[in-house]
C-alpha positions in Angstrom: -0.1 -0.2 -0.2 2.5 2.4 0.5 4.0 2.3 -2.8 1.0 3.8 -4.8 1.3 7.1 -3.1 5.3 6.9 -2.7 5.4 10.1 -5.6 3.2 12.4 -4.1 4.1 11.7 -0.3 7.8 12.4 -1.2 7.1 15.9 -1.7 5.7 16.3 1.6 2.5 18.2 0.0 4.8 21.0 -1.4 4.5 21.6 -4.9 7.7 21.3 -7.5 10.8 23.3 -7.5 9.7 25.3 -10.5 6.7 27.4 -9.1 7.7 30.3 -6.8 7.3 29.9 -3.2 4.8 32.8 -2.1 6.3 34.2 1.2 3.6 33.9 4.0 2.2 37.0 5.0 2.9 37.6 8.9 -0.2 39.0 11.5 0.1 42.6 12.7 0.9 42.9 16.4 -0.6 45.8 17.7 1.2 47.7 20.5 0.4 47.7 24.0 -1.1 50.2 26.1 1.9 50.9 27.5 4.6 50.6 24.7 1.9 53.6 23.3 2.4 55.4 26.5 6.2 54.8 26.8 6.0 56.2 23.1 4.1 59.2 24.2 6.6 60.1 26.8 9.6 59.7 24.7 7.8 61.8 22.0 7.6 64.9 24.9 10.9 67.3 23.6 12.0 68.2 27.4 12.1 63.9 28.2 14.5 63.7 25.1 16.5 66.9 26.0 17.2 65.6 29.6 17.8 62.1 28.9 20.2 63.0 26.6 21.2 65.7 28.9 22.2 62.7 31.6 23.8 60.4 28.8 25.8 63.0 27.7 27.1 63.8 31.4 28.0 60.2 31.9 29.9 59.9 28.3 31.3 63.3 29.3 32.6 61.9 32.9 34.2 58.9 32.0 36.2 61.1 29.0 36.8 62.9 31.6 38.0 60.7 33.7 40.1 58.8 30.7 41.7 62.4 29.3 42.5 63.0 32.8 44.5 60.3 33.9 46.5 60.6 31.0 48.0 63.8 31.9 51.2 64.2 33.8 53.0 66.6 36.2 55.2 69.5 35.1 57.7 68.6 37.7 57.1 64.8 38.0 60.8 63.7 39.2 60.4 65.8 42.0 57.2 64.4 43.8 57.0 61.2 45.4 54.5 58.4 44.4 51.8 59.4 47.3 52.0 63.1 45.7 52.1 62.1 42.2 48.4 59.5 42.7 47.0 62.9 44.4 47.8 64.9 41.9 46.6 62.5 39.4 42.9 61.7 41.2 42.9 65.7 41.3 42.9 65.7 37.6 40.9 62.9 36.4 38.0 64.7 38.9 38.4 68.1 37.3 38.7 67.2 33.8 35.4 64.4 34.7 33.3 67.3 35.6 34.3 69.9 33.7 33.9 67.6 30.1 30.6 66.3 31.9 29.0 69.5 32.2 30.3 70.4 28.5 28.6 67.1 27.2 25.7 67.1 29.6 24.7 70.9 27.7 25.7 69.6 24.4 23.2 66.7 24.4 20.8 68.3 26.1 20.3 71.6 23.6 21.4 69.1 20.6 18.8 66.7 21.4 16.0 69.4 22.5 16.3 71.6 19.6 16.4 68.6 16.7 13.2 67.3 18.5 11.8 71.0 18.9 12.5 71.4 14.9 11.4 68.1 14.1 7.9 68.8 15.5 7.3 72.5 14.2 8.1 71.1 10.1 6.7 67.7 10.9 9.6 65.8 9.0 12.9 64.0 10.2 15.2 65.4 7.7 18.8 66.2 7.6 17.6 69.9 7.9 17.0 69.1 11.4 20.2 68.4 12.1 21.8 71.2 10.5 19.4 73.8 12.2 20.5 71.4 15.8 24.2 71.8 15.5 24.0 74.7 14.5 21.9 75.7 17.9 24.0 73.6 20.0 27.8 75.1 18.6 26.6 78.8 18.5 25.7 78.3 21.9 28.9 76.2 23.3 30.8 79.1 21.9 28.9 82.0 22.3 31.4 83.5 25.4 34.0 83.7 23.2 31.7 86.3 20.8 29.9 86.7 17.4 32.4 85.2 15.3 33.4 82.1 17.7 29.8 81.8 18.1 29.7 81.5 13.9 32.5 79.4 13.7 30.9 76.6 16.0 27.4 77.0 14.6 29.0 76.3 11.3 31.5 73.6 12.9 29.3 71.8 14.9 26.4 71.7 11.9 29.1 70.5 9.5 29.7 67.8 12.2 26.5 66.9 13.1 25.7 66.1 9.2 28.9 64.0 9.1 27.9 62.1 12.3 24.4 61.4 10.0 25.9 60.2 7.4 27.9 57.9 8.6 25.4 56.4 10.4 22.5 57.1 7.4 19.8 57.6 9.7 18.0 60.1 6.8 19.0 57.6 3.6 
């Protein structure tokens, strides 16, 4: 009896290999209420700015620790090991605090401005990045005067576009 159906059962119910397979349509999963609420919270520009500021501060802290540990005292031959250690710890602390503040402000300004521009234009494109980069660079270098603010605006906007091109977020 098994020999009578051997031709059709060897394919396991599939058609011959000459026919193209049609992809199965997967069902759409609707987001849960918690996911919708989380997205609504993240869409708030103030939340985005604060979270980016905190993350930027953390990144700046670790960068400052790294760069502060690389500094050598000017008169290192005259210092004892304990004095070198204390000097190094102070340098790391000062550098990490300074970098943390700078990166926190930078992250907050960039993220908040990009979010506000994106919401006001209702578009997600490179223009948002350019405007946010210009505002961030100008604000960060404003203490140096108008020329420094313009240079900071242009430089940070160009850097932001370069980073966006690398990550290809708007492609």
